[in-house]
N, C-alpha and C positions, 0 to 999 in steps of 0.2 A: 362300342359296347354299352349296354344300360347301366346307368349310376347307381342303380337299385343294387346291382350284383359289383359293381368296383368296390364301393364303398366298404360292404361287409367284407368283402375278399381281403381288403386293405388293413382293416382292421383286424383281420383273424391274420395276418401274415406278422403284422407287427409285434401282436399277443404271443404268436411262436417265437418271434426271434428275443423278447422278451423272457418266455419261461425257460426256456432250455439253458441258456446261463446263470439264469436267477436257481433253478433246480439243481444243477452243478454244485452253485456256492453251498445251498442250503445241504445238500447230502455231505460235502466236504467240514461244514460247522456243525452237523450233526457226529461225525467222528469226534470231532474234536474236543466236542462236549459229551457225549455219552456212551464214546468209545472206553475200549478197556486201555489201561497204559502198559507197555511192555516196555522195559528196557535194553536194548540192542547194542549188547559191545562191540565196539568200533575196530577197526585195523586202518593201518596208516596205508596212504595211496601214494601213487606218483606226484610229481610236482603236478602244481595246479596248472590247468591252462589258462593263456590270459583273456582269452574271450570271455570265460566264465569267472569274472570278479563280483556277481554279484549273490554268490553263494558256495555252500562250502560241497564239496564233493564228499560223501559217505561211502566207506565200506565197510561190511560187518564179518566177525568171525563166522558169526553162527548162519553160516549159506548154504550147508551141507546136511545129507542124511545117507547113510548108509542101508541099502536097500537087500533084497534078498536077488533081485533079477533085475538085468537090465534091460532086458527086452520091452518091460512096461514103459520105459521113459526116455523120448527122445529130446533132444536140442528144440527148443523154439515150442514146446508143448506146453500148455497152459495146466494149470496144477493149484492144488489149493495146500497151501503149507498149516498143519495144524501143529498149535504153541504151546510150549509149556513154559516153566522158569523152573531154571537150575536152583542151586542150592547156595550158590550167590546173588542169586536174583536175578539174573539175566536170563532174556527170551534164547529160546534154541526151538529148532525143527522136532517136532515128536513124530510127525508119520504127515505123508503125503497121500490126497487123495484127488482122484479125476473129476468126481463130482464134488459139487457145493454140500457143504455140511448146514444141513438146515439145524435151527435151536439152538445151534452154538456161536458165541461170539470169539472163538480162541484161534480163530485163523486167519491167512491172508491169500489173496489171489497172487500168486507168483508164475513168474516163466521159467523153465527149464534150460539152464545155461550151457550146462551139458552135463555127460555122463561118465566116469573115469572108470576103468575095469582095471584091476590087479588083483592083490591077493583077496580085495573086497571090493564091492560094486557102490561107489558113491555118487549121487547124484547132487549137483550144483545148482542152486537156484537162483534169480536176479529178482529182489524185492523192487515194489513199487515205486520205493523211495530210496532215492539215492543222493539228493538235494536237501540242503536248510537254507531256504532263503535268507538274507542280511540288507542290514543300510549296506550301500553301495562300499560306502569310504573305511565302514569295520571288516568287511568280507576277508580282504585280503591277512589282515593279521590274525581273523579267526581262522582261516583257512590254515596258516602257519602254525598258530596255538594248536588246532586239533591235530595236524600231522606230527608234531614233536609228543602231545601227548599220548598219542596212538601209538607211537613208538618206543617209549618212553616206558619200562615196565613198573616204575614207582610211581607212575600215574593213571589213572583210570577216566578212560574215554568213553562215551557209551553217548547214544540218542533215545530219548525217549520219545515214544512211539505209538499214538493213540491208534486202537482195533475195534472195528465195529463193522458185523455183516461181511466181512472178507476186504472189505477197504482198509487203507492205512493211512495216515499221515506222521512226520515227522513234526513233533510240539516243542523240541530244544535238543541241544545238543550240550551234553552235561563233562565238565573236566574237574575232576577230585570234589565231586559235588558241588561245583557251582556252575551255574546257568554260564555259556560262552560268554554274553556280553557284560556277566557279573566276574567272569576270570578274565577278561580283558580289561577290565577297569580296576582290579585289583593288583593286577600284575604289571601291567601297561597303563599308570595314570595317564602318562602324557599323549596318549594316543585319544585322547578324547576328542 
């Protein structure tokens, strides 16, 4: 093959390999720097998986919406959850849409987890964020602290989630108004 074709093709391939991960990193950083902050109140989860020691597994209370009809939603569907803030300052789902809401920043791309029909029809969604990554040595203690705080009605545990153009990223996990790393330092000083 001709060298005049191979060299530009090789350069183009290398540039493409750098562009794709670079654009993903750029998008994530834009969400974290320019996104709107929402506080998602967390709920306890089952004991952690021994293979997941580098992050905290998160579960959220505000993952449901009562709808008029179950026929519109099916398990596995993609949807857009329109967010609002309740009187306590926590995020909740105001509505669901099958089409992206242009010109607004208060929505997240979600998957329909399942639909429950009884006296009312409730749609359960799965958020695209359910992990908070931490330093490996602190993650097990953080997971334990998070689970205890989520179960304890005297403590408030929530995730700070940045939302921008349907994308969402967990910025921090908060227990009793302290970032989880600070909470660990305060309550377990010998674990440094």
